[in-house]
ROROLUM-515865 format. One record per residue (C-alpha): x, y, z; residue in one letter. Coordinates in steps of 0.5 Angstrom, whole numbers, padded with zeros to 4 digits, always signed. Example, Ala and Ser with C-alpha at 12.3 -4.5 7.8 and 13.67 -1.06 7.14 Angstrom:
+0025-0009+0016A+0027-0002+0014S
//
This chain:
+0001-0028+0074M-0002-0026+0068A-0004-0029+0061T-0003-0026+0054I-0011-0024+0054D-0011-0020+0061D-0012-0013+0060R-0006-0008+0061L-0009-0004+0067D-0010-0010+0071Y-0003-0012+0070V+0001-0005+0070L-0004-0001+0073G-0008+0004+0070K-0003+0010+0070K+0002+0006+0066A-0004+0002+0062A-0008+0008+0060D-0003+0012+0056P-0001+0006+0052L-0008+0005+0050E-0009+0012+0048E-0003+0013+0044Q-0002+0006+0041F-0009+0002+0042G-0005-0003+0046L-0010-0006+0051R-0008-0013+0053T-0001-0016+0055V-0001-0019+0048G-0002-0013+0044D+0004-0010+0048L+0008-0016+0047L+0007-0015+0039R+0008-0008+0039Y+0015-0010+0037F+0022-0006+0038P+0023-0002+0031R+0031-0003+0032K+0036-0004+0037Y+0041+0001+0040S+0048+0000+0040D+0052-0001+0046A+0053+0005+0051M+0060+0007+0053T+0060+0007+0060V+0066+0010+0063R+0067+0009+0071G+0071+0014+0075E+0078+0015+0073G+0078+0011+0067E+0082+0014+0061E+0078+0018+0055L+0079+0017+0048D+0073+0019+0045L+0071+0022+0038E+0066+0028+0038E+0059+0026+0036G+0060+0019+0040E+0055+0017+0045H+0058+0016+0052V+0055+0015+0059T+0059+0017+0065F+0059+0015+0072V+0062+0020+0077D+0062+0025+0082V+0061+0032+0081I+0067+0036+0083A+0065+0043+0082K+0058+0046+0080A+0057+0053+0078E+0051+0057+0076V+0053+0062+0070K+0049+0067+0066W+0050+0068+0058A+0053+0074+0056K+0049+0080+0055N+0043+0076+0057Q+0043+0077+0065R+0036+0073+0066S+0039+0067+0062R+0043+0062+0067E+0046+0056+0066Y+0049+0050+0070L+0056+0048+0069V+0058+0041+0073V+0065+0039+0072T+0067+0031+0074L+0072+0029+0078R+0079+0027+0076D+0078+0027+0069R+0083+0027+0063R+0081+0031+0059P+0077+0035+0063K+0069+0033+0063V+0064+0038+0064T+0056+0038+0063A+0052+0044+0061T+0045+0045+0063F+0040+0051+0061F+0035+0054+0065N+0037+0050+0071P+0031+0052+0076K+0031+0046+0080Y+0038+0042+0077L+0042+0047+0081K+0039+0045+0088K+0040+0037+0086T+0047+0037+0082L+0051+0040+0087I+0058+0038+0089E+0060+0031+0092G+0054+0028+0088T+0055+0022+0085K+0051+0022+0078V+0050+0018+0071M+0051+0023+0065L+0049+0021+0058S+0050+0025+0052G+0054+0026+0046E+0061+0028+0046V+0063+0035+0044G+0070+0039+0045Y+0072+0046+0046F+0079+0048+0048R+0081+0042+0050G+0075+0041+0055T+0070+0035+0053M+0063+0038+0054Q+0056+0034+0054L+0051+0039+0053T+0044+0038+0057H+0045+0031+0057P+0041+0026+0060A+0042+0025+0068F+0041+0020+0074M+0043+0022+0081V+0045+0015+0084L+0046+0017+0091D+0041+0022+0093S+0039+0023+0101P+0032+0019+0100S+0036+0013+0097G+0031+0014+0091K+0034+0014+0084T+0031+0020+0080F+0033+0024+0074G+0032+0024+0066T+0026+0020+0064K+0030+0016+0059S+0035+0014+0064L+0030+0013+0070T+0026+0009+0066S+0031+0004+0065I+0033+0003+0072A+0025+0002+0074A+0025-0003+0068A+0031-0007+0071T+0029-0006+0078D+0037-0006+0079A+0041-0002+0084T+0049-0001+0085G+0053-0005+0080D+0048-0009+0077D+0044-0002+0075L+0051+0000+0071L+0051-0007+0068A+0044-0005+0065E+0047+0000+0061F+0053-0004+0059E+0049-0009+0055K+0050-0010+0048D+0043-0007+0046F+0037-0003+0048F+0030-0004+0045P+0028+0002+0041I+0020+0002+0040Y+0016+0007+0036P+0014+0012+0041A+0012+0019+0041N+0013+0025+0046S+0007+0023+0051K+0010+0016+0051V+0017+0015+0050Q+0021+0008+0048T+0024+0008+0055W+0016+0008+0058D+0014+0002+0053I+0021-0002+0055Y+0019-0001+0063A+0012-0004+0061C+0014-0009+0057V+0019-0012+0063R+0014-0011+0068Q+0009-0015+0064A+0014-0021+0062L+0016-0021+0070A+0009-0024+0071V+0007-0027+0065L+0005-0034+0065D+0008-0039+0059P+0005-0037+0053V+0001-0042+0049P+0003-0044+0042E-0001-0042+0037T+0002-0046+0031L+0002-0053+0031P+0007-0057+0034E+0009-0061+0028W+0010-0054+0024F+0014-0051+0029V+0019-0058+0029R+0019-0058+0021E+0021-0051+0021H+0026-0051+0027D+0022-0045+0030L+0023-0042+0037M+0017-0043+0041S+0012-0037+0041E+0013-0036+0049D+0021-0036+0047Q+0020-0031+0041A+0015-0026+0045L+0020-0026+0050R+0027-0026+0047A+0025-0020+0042V+0024-0015+0047H+0030-0017+0052V+0035-0022+0050S+0042-0019+0049V+0044-0025+0044N+0043-0022+0037E+0043-0029+0035A+0037-0031+0039E+0033-0025+0037R+0034-0027+0030N+0031-0033+0031R+0025-0030+0035A+0024-0025+0029I+0024-0031+0024E+0019-0034+0029R+0015-0028+0029L+0015-0027+0021T+0012-0034+0021F+0007-0031+0026D+0005-0025+0021E+0005-0030+0015A+0000-0035+0018A-0004-0029+0021G-0005-0026+0014L-0007-0033+0011Q-0012-0035+0016W-0016-0029+0015G-0016-0030+0007L-0017-0038+0008V-0023-0037+0013S-0026-0031+0008R-0025-0036+0002R-0028-0042+0005H-0034-0038+0008S-0035-0035+0001A-0035-0042-0002L-0040-0045+0003A-0045-0040+0000A-0050-0042-0006S-0048-0040-0012G-0053-0039-0019P-0051-0045-0023P-0050-0043-0031A-0048-0049-0035A-0046-0047-0042R-0051-0048-0047R-0050-0050-0054D-0052-0045-0059G-0053-0039-0054G-0050-0033-0054L-0043-0035-0052V-0043-0040-0059T-0046-0034-0063Q-0041-0029-0060M-0035-0033-0061T-0037-0035-0068A-0037-0027-0070Q-0031-0025-0067L-0026-0022-0072P-0020-0025-0069F-0018-0032-0066E-0018-0032-0058L-0011-0033-0056T-0009-0040-0052A-0009-0036-0046G-0016-0034-0047Q-0019-0040-0048R-0015-0044-0042E-0018-0038-0038V-0025-0039-0041L-0025-0046-0040A-0024-0045-0032V-0029-0040-0031I-0034-0043-0035S-0033-0050-0031E-0034-0045-0024E-0040-0042-0027L-0043-0048-0028S-0042-0050-0021A-0047-0049-0015T-0042-0045-0011R-0040-0038-0013P-0034-0037-0017M-0029-0032-0013I-0024-0031-0019R-0019-0025-0020M-0017-0025-0028L-0010-0021-0028Q-0006-0019-0035G-0002-0015-0039E-0005-0008-0041V-0009-0011-0048G-0008-0018-0046S-0016-0019-0048G-0019-0019-0041K-0025-0015-0043T-0027-0021-0049V-0026-0026-0043V-0031-0023-0038S-0036-0021-0044L-0036-0029-0046L-0037-0031-0039A-0043-0026-0038M-0046-0029-0044L-0046-0036-0041Q-0050-0033-0035M-0055-0029-0039I-0056-0036-0043D-0058-0039-0037A-0063-0033-0035G-0059-0029-0030Y-0056-0022-0031Q-0049-0019-0030C-0046-0013-0027A-0040-0010-0029L-0037-0004-0024L-0032+0001-0027A-0028+0006-0023P-0029+0012-0027T-0035+0014-0032E-0030+0014-0038V-0028+0007-0037L-0035+0005-0036A-0037+0009-0042V-0031+0005-0046Q-0034-0001-0044H-0041+0000-0046A-0039+0002-0052S-0034-0003-0054S-0039-0009-0051M-0044-0006-0056R-0040-0006-0062A-0037-0013-0060M-0044-0016-0059L-0047-0012-0065G-0054-0015-0067A-0053-0019-0060L-0054-0013-0056A-0060-0011-0060G-0066-0014-0056A-0073-0011-0058G-0069-0007-0063E-0070-0007-0071L-0065-0012-0073G-0063-0015-0067G-0062-0022-0066A-0067-0027-0064E-0064-0028-0057N-0061-0022-0056A-0060-0018-0050T-0059-0011-0048R-0053-0007-0045V-0055-0002-0040A-0050+0004-0038L-0051+0008-0031L-0047+0013-0029T-0047+0019-0024G-0047+0024-0029S-0053+0022-0033M-0059+0026-0033S-0065+0024-0029A-0069+0021-0035A-0063+0017-0037Q-0062+0014-0030K-0070+0012-0030R-0069+0009-0037D-0063+0005-0035A-0066+0003-0028R-0072+0001-0032R-0068-0004-0036E-0065-0007-0030I-0071-0008-0026T-0075-0011-0032S-0069-0016-0033G-0069-0013-0041A-0061-0011-0040A-0057-0017-0039G-0051-0014-0038I-0051-0007-0034V-0045-0003-0034I-0044+0003-0029G-0040+0006-0024T-0041+0007-0016H-0048+0009-0019A-0050+0002-0019L-0049+0001-0011L-0055+0006-0010Q-0061+0003-0007D-0065+0005-0012A-0062+0000-0017V-0066-0006-0017E-0064-0012-0021F-0069-0018-0024D-0064-0024-0023N-0057-0022-0022L-0052-0028-0022G-0045-0025-0024M-0041-0019-0022V-0035-0017-0025V-0031-0011-0022V-0026-0008-0027D-0019-0005-0024E-0022-0008-0017Q-0016-0005-0013H-0020+0002-0013R-0026-0001-0010F-0027-0004-0003G-0030-0011-0001V-0036-0007+0002E-0037-0004-0005Q-0037-0010-0008R-0041-0014-0003D-0046-0009-0003R-0047-0010-0011L-0047-0017-0010R-0053-0017-0005A-0057-0014-0010K-0058-0022-0012A-0064-0026-0011P-0065-0028-0003E-0061-0034-0002G-0056-0033-0008I-0049-0031-0008T-0047-0028-0015P-0041-0031-0018H-0035-0026-0018L-0030-0024-0023L-0025-0018-0021V-0020-0016-0026M-0014-0012-0026T-0009-0010-0032A-0004-0009-0026T+0000-0015-0026P+0001-0018-0019I+0007-0021-0016P+0006-0028-0013R+0007-0026-0006T+0002-0020-0007L-0003-0025-0010A-0002-0030-0004L-0003-0024+0001T-0007-0018-0001A-0011-0022-0006Y-0011-0029-0003G-0018-0030-0002D-0019-0030-0009L-0017-0036-0014E-0012-0033-0020T-0012-0033-0027S-0007-0030-0031T-0007-0028-0038L+0001-0026-0041R+0000-0027-0048E-0002-0021-0052L-0007-0022-0058P-0004-0022-0065R-0003-0016-0068G-0001-0012-0062R+0005-0007-0064Q+0011-0006-0060P+0012+0000-0055I+0019+0003-0055K+0020+0007-0049T+0025+0013-0048S+0026+0017-0042T+0028+0025-0043I+0032+0028-0038F+0030+0035-0039Q+0035+0039-0035T+0041+0035-0038Q+0038+0034-0045K+0034+0040-0046P+0034+0039-0054T+0030+0032-0053W+0024+0035-0051L+0024+0039-0057A+0025+0033-0061R+0019+0030-0058A+0014+0035-0060W+0017+0035-0067E+0016+0027-0067R+0008+0029-0065I+0008+0033-0071N+0011+0028-0075E+0006+0023-0073E+0000+0027-0074V+0002+0029-0081A+0002+0021-0082A-0005+0021-0080G-0004+0019-0073R-0006+0021-0066Q-0002+0023-0059A-0003+0023-0051Y+0000+0028-0047I+0000+0027-0040V+0001+0031-0034A+0000+0030-0026S-0004+0036-0024R-0010+0040-0027I-0009+0047-0025D-0006+0051-0019E-0012+0049-0015D-0012+0042-0016D-0014+0040-0009E-0012+0033-0009D-0005+0035-0010E-0005+0040-0005K-0008+0035+0000A-0003+0029-0002G-0009+0025-0004K-0007+0024-0012A-0005+0017-0014K+0001+0019-0017A+0004+0023-0011K+0002+0018-0006K+0005+0012-0011A+0012+0016-0011T+0012+0019-0004A+0017+0013-0002K+0021+0012-0008V+0023+0019-0010R+0030+0021-0007D+0029+0024+0000S+0034+0029-0004D+0030+0029-0010D+0031+0037-0012D+0026+0041-0008D+0028+0047-0011R+0025+0044-0018L+0019+0048-0020P+0012+0045-0019P+0010+0040-0023P+0007+0043-0030V-0001+0043-0030T-0005+0040-0035V-0008+0047-0036V-0002+0051-0037D+0001+0045-0041L-0005+0046-0046L-0004+0053-0047A+0004+0053-0048G+0003+0048-0053L-0003+0051-0057Q+0002+0058-0057R+0008+0054-0059G+0011+0047-0061P+0004+0044-0063L+0000+0051-0065K-0002+0048-0072D-0005+0042-0069L-0012+0040-0066R-0011+0040-0058L-0016+0037-0053G-0017+0038-0046L-0019+0032-0041M-0019+0031-0034H-0023+0029-0028G-0026+0036-0026R-0030+0036-0033L-0037+0034-0033S-0039+0027-0035G-0042+0030-0042D-0036+0034-0043E-0031+0028-0042K-0036+0024-0047D-0035+0029-0052A-0028+0030-0052V-0027+0022-0052M-0032+0022-0057G-0028+0027-0062A-0021+0024-0060F-0024+0017-0062R-0027+0020-0069A-0020+0023-0070G-0023+0030-0069Q-0017+0032-0064I-0010+0030-0066D-0007+0031-0059V-0011+0030-0052L-0007+0033-0047V-0010+0030-0040C-0009+0027-0033T-0009+0020-0031T-0016+0020-0032V-0015+0016-0039I-0010+0011-0035E-0015+0005-0036V-0020+0003-0041G-0019+0008-0046V-0018+0005-0053D-0016+0009-0059V-0012+0005-0064P-0010+0011-0068N-0006+0014-0062A+0001+0012-0063T+0005+0017-0058V+0005+0019-0051M+0009+0024-0047V+0008+0024-0040V+0011+0030-0036M+0014+0030-0029D+0014+0022-0030A+0018+0022-0024D+0011+0023-0020R+0008+0017-0022F+0009+0010-0020G+0012+0004-0024I+0005+0001-0025S+0001+0007-0026Q+0007+0009-0032L+0006+0002-0035H-0002+0003-0035Q-0001+0009-0038L+0003+0007-0043R-0002+0001-0045G-0006+0007-0048R-0002+0006-0054I+0001+0001-0058G-0007-0002-0059R-0007-0001-0067G-0003-0003-0073Q+0003+0002-0072H+0009+0002-0068P+0008+0006-0062S+0013+0011-0058L+0012+0013-0050C+0017+0019-0048L+0018+0019-0040L+0020+0027-0038V+0023+0029-0032T+0027+0034-0029R+0031+0030-0024L+0038+0027-0026P+0039+0021-0029E+0043+0018-0023E+0037+0020-0018S+0033+0014-0016K+0027+0017-0019A+0031+0017-0026G+0034+0010-0025Q+0027+0008-0024R+0024+0011-0030L+0030+0008-0034T+0028+0001-0031A+0021+0002-0034V+0023+0004-0041A+0028-0002-0041G+0022-0007-0041T+0015-0008-0043Q+0014-0014-0038D+0009-0012-0033G+0010-0017-0028F+0018-0015-0028E+0016-0008-0027L+0011-0010-0021A+0016-0014-0018D+0020-0008-0018L+0014-0004-0015D+0013-0008-0010L+0021-0008-0008R+0020+0000-0007E+0014+0000-0004R+0012-0001+0004S+0008-0007+0006E+0003-0002+0008G+0002+0002+0002D+0001-0005-0002V-0004-0008+0003L-0009-0003+0005G-0011+0002+0011L-0013+0001+0018Y-0020+0004+0019Q-0017+0010+0022S-0013+0011+0016G-0006+0009+0018R-0003+0004+0014P-0003-0004+0016I+0004-0005+0018T+0008-0012+0018L+0014-0011+0022K+0018-0017+0020F+0014-0020+0014L+0017-0018+0007S+0012-0019+0001L+0019-0018-0003A+0023-0023+0001Q+0019-0028+0004H+0016-0032-0002L+0017-0039+0002E+0015-0037+0008V+0008-0034+0005I+0007-0041+0001L+0009-0045+0008A+0004-0041+0011A-0001-0042+0006R-0001-0049+0006E-0001-0049+0013L-0007-0045+0014C-0011-0050+0009E-0009-0056+0012T-0011-0053+0019V-0018-0050+0016Y-0020-0057+0014E-0019-0060+0021S-0021-0055+0025D-0024-0048+0022P-0024-0045+0029L-0017-0047+0031D-0016-0042+0037S-0008-0041+0036G-0009-0039+0028M-0015-0034+0030A-0010-0031+0035A-0005-0030+0030L-0010-0027+0025S-0014-0022+0030A-0009-0016+0029P-0012-0016+0022F-0019-0018+0022T-0022-0016+0029E-0023-0011+0034D-0025-0005+0028D-0017-0005+0028K-0017-0006+0021V-0021-0006+0014Q-0017-0012+0012F-0016-0013+0004L-0020-0007+0002D-0018-0008-0005M-0019-0016-0005S
//
């Protein structure tokens, strides 16, 4: 007998087991049994000898009959190309099967041989034809069953003969597995049947009380029924149980990670009256919203504790996350610690440094004339800075003079040493991996784990917050600060309504004439944009699964930002001052362009998504997104958040050459119809696969949830979360929960929760 942990080569033999490991990474019986069917085939139509036939063209049929005639023929004008035509006995209408290049078959499929033929029905001049069907010889002189692998594998898996074998082909279903040319679905089915035949009862992984409470099938029953049960209701019950397994496995990994992190020693920083927090709050030119005050109270309490805060702050674009993070960092600085803010792009890092220095004023002028008595400093470190600039920044960081350190991946370098790091803030945290985040936190004094605040302007649906980010406590800002202007969004279906795009350029001219500015966004830099060619660009990846499969491939390629700028300079915006911004510019070039745009020296910024996050120019009131169908829902919402930040109403125009009735057209209409980022996040989740959302295997393949749906199974995820919290309190090493979590956390299979 075998157990769930036994190696497949021990149970199946090396010849059968090696391909499973090489092609799919399946090493144990448990791996194989959790390699679930992707679907179940419809029943085959098995026709015995003498049955009347009434079959439609294209219908799949399996015949069991005797060959009445076998003829070798040659294609006309191709004497060297022979084929074999066999005719079944006593069929009405006549049934033939044709095999091309029948080098060996003409010696096997001969008159008087009883065979099984399986293929799609076709007709020619009243004769029913099967073209190169699967076949199996049923009465060979050797007594062995041989033929096409798809049929012989079923026979081998069932170990049946005669009428029992035919009964296997008349079942209501066959499991169809994810397979390839080297290991076909029938091979996997045969291996599953062989493993199940010798498998001991599978131990229960979930607590018995939980199984009873939710009326679930046992683990043993589920792992067997999902593969071999002919009863659809029973298979559905198995799938229900396995859905709970996936949810519990995900949650156990997250709960374990969170409790492990909370067990570390954090830097306590009780809020100090009269310190930088008090002074900053008093000089703010606006009143904090109720949501901001509530979130700050929670963060302040956690920063005062001796265990590290692990919190995610999510909120709508422009909801005031930056000022919340600034006040949190000032509380740490008041207690003698440094804070690091990690940003994904230089543009965003520079923006944060500029805006925080502006908000702090004299409080950021330590050591400078006019600086406040207890002021700190804000240091900026990015990859494109000169060697001298980097040395100066590192000196401020190492000495402790800089209380707030803002930077890109450059902060992760070994040369960057902190004096007393106590808090790490990660902005747009989905762009960073756990390893990068932890590398920065490791720069704290020995024995101390810094507090962690990760921020995202992409609203996260509840199911996603409970899974991909389930090791983080979550705070949400929904309320926008007073004075934020509404953004009207419209979709321009360029092919159907070409005059509308001309009107968009007119509108930009009108806004500039009124003293305001605009963005025009394209998805590509130029024809040499390697990200686009390799399929790595975020926009292309985000929309790969949501554009119609038949979204017109005959459309011209997407407009490039370089060509767009040239066309606008010669055409509808020729009288305006246009600037160019994209990711291939150097850091100094980006700074110069953004500085000129903020200063009003550029009327229209023609750009890629490099301005997607963090760019704050209140005077910009119009945005035109070209080829908007190439962007994801959340990305469009982020882009739109670059306008509507000042005192004037704003307009966002989404341009597409796809028709309004296409799936992409409907998606753009949905984006135009609401400014509620949480509503759009739910829509985005429904349109993307769980693998897109959750991350990647280390090999680069997406994490695949076979049964659990983040869009549909909120109650299951909530139940699994509560279960894992309960079990962890009593037994953090629970073997059943660890087994369910293993596919997501062990054996180098998954770099799980890279974005959390």
